[in-house]
C-alpha positions in Angstrom: 77.9 117.4 94.5 80.8 116.1 91.9 79.7 114.2 88.8 81.2 110.8 88.3 82.3 112.2 85.0 85.1 114.3 86.8 86.7 111.3 88.4 85.9 108.8 85.7 89.4 108.6 84.2 91.5 108.7 87.8 92.2 104.8 87.3 94.8 105.8 84.6 97.0 107.2 87.8 97.9 103.6 88.4 98.5 102.0 84.9 100.4 103.3 82.2 98.8 105.4 79.4 98.4 102.8 76.7 96.7 100.3 79.1 93.6 98.6 78.2 90.6 99.2 80.7 88.2 96.2 81.2 84.9 96.8 83.1 83.8 93.3 84.5 80.5 92.6 83.2 77.7 90.9 85.5 76.3 88.5 83.1 78.3 84.9 82.4 77.5 85.5 78.7 79.2 88.8 78.7 81.8 87.5 81.0 83.0 85.1 78.6 82.9 87.5 75.5 85.0 90.0 77.6 87.2 87.1 78.5 88.0 86.1 75.1 88.7 89.7 74.2 91.4 90.1 76.5 92.9 86.6 75.7 93.4 88.1 72.1 95.4 91.1 73.2 99.4 90.4 72.8 101.3 89.1 75.6 102.4 91.9 77.8 99.7 94.3 77.2 99.0 96.0 80.5 95.2 95.2 81.5 93.4 97.2 84.3 90.3 95.3 85.4 87.7 97.6 86.8 84.9 95.7 88.8 82.3 97.5 91.3 80.4 94.3 92.3 80.4 93.1 95.6 83.2 90.2 95.7 85.3 92.2 93.4 88.6 91.2 94.9 87.4 87.4 94.1 85.9 88.4 90.6 89.2 90.0 89.4 91.4 87.2 90.7 89.3 84.8 89.0 88.4 86.8 85.6 92.4 87.4 85.5 93.2 83.7 85.9 90.7 82.6 83.1 91.7 85.4 81.0 95.5 84.8 81.1 96.0 88.2 83.0 98.8 88.3 85.6 97.7 90.7 88.4 100.6 92.9 89.8 98.5 95.2 92.0 95.0 95.7 93.4 93.4 99.1 94.6 90.2 99.6 96.7 88.1 102.5 94.4 86.3 104.6 96.8 83.7 105.8 96.7 83.0 104.0 93.3 85.0 102.1 90.8 83.4 104.3 88.0 84.4 107.4 89.7 87.1 106.9 92.2 88.3 109.7 94.3 90.5 107.5 96.1 92.6 104.3 94.8 94.1 102.9 97.9 96.6 99.9 97.5 94.9 96.6 99.0 97.2 96.2 101.5 97.2 96.1 105.1 99.6 99.4 105.5 97.8 101.0 102.7 94.2 100.8 104.1 95.0 101.1 107.8 96.8 104.5 106.9 94.0 105.6 104.6 91.4 104.9 107.4 93.5 106.8 110.2 94.7 109.6 108.0 92.4 110.2 105.3 89.1 109.0 105.8 86.5 111.6 107.0 83.0 112.8 107.2 82.4 113.7 103.6 81.4 117.5 102.6 77.4 118.2 102.7 76.9 115.8 105.5 77.1 118.3 108.6 73.6 117.0 110.1 75.2 113.4 110.2 78.5 114.5 111.0 78.3 113.0 114.5 76.9 109.6 113.7 79.2 109.3 110.7 82.3 110.5 112.9 81.4 107.9 115.6 81.3 105.4 112.7 84.6 106.3 111.3 86.1 106.2 114.7 85.0 102.4 115.2 86.2 101.5 111.8 89.7 103.1 112.7 89.9 101.4 116.1 88.3 98.1 115.4 88.1 96.9 111.8 91.3 95.1 110.5 92.2 96.0 106.9 90.6 92.7 105.6 87.3 93.9 106.9 87.7 97.4 105.4 88.8 95.8 102.1 86.0 93.4 102.1 83.3 96.3 102.5 84.6 98.4 99.7 83.3 96.6 96.8 85.1 98.5 94.0 88.5 97.2 92.9 90.7 98.6 90.0 93.3 95.5 89.4 96.5 96.3 87.4 97.9 93.5 85.5 99.6 92.2 82.4 98.5 89.7 79.7 100.6 86.9 80.4 
């Protein structure tokens, strides 16, 4: 099994090298502290919001709005935001392509290959991109301090 440290910096593939990473906290107090820290960044600074909580699409948008960050693009981070093997742009075409052409049974699940493949087939056929995007909790959102 691959360790999370192997993929922990993959978010850098979608942002400039001088981007400031911001992990969205779960507590309200920490949220306010991180917002204040982001508000003090110079205008134009690239900010990368990372959130692995359910509702991350909404949480990233809300945080960005309150911290003075204009989001340019958002990615689904799979399997986790802390170690994303895939960063798929949060758009219908990108998610549909990912589900159709890339999503497969993970290595090491040979015993469950049949049921997992059936689940993946149903996702490909039935799940619109918004459902898939909602089910994936991790987000990496790239924007700039406005």
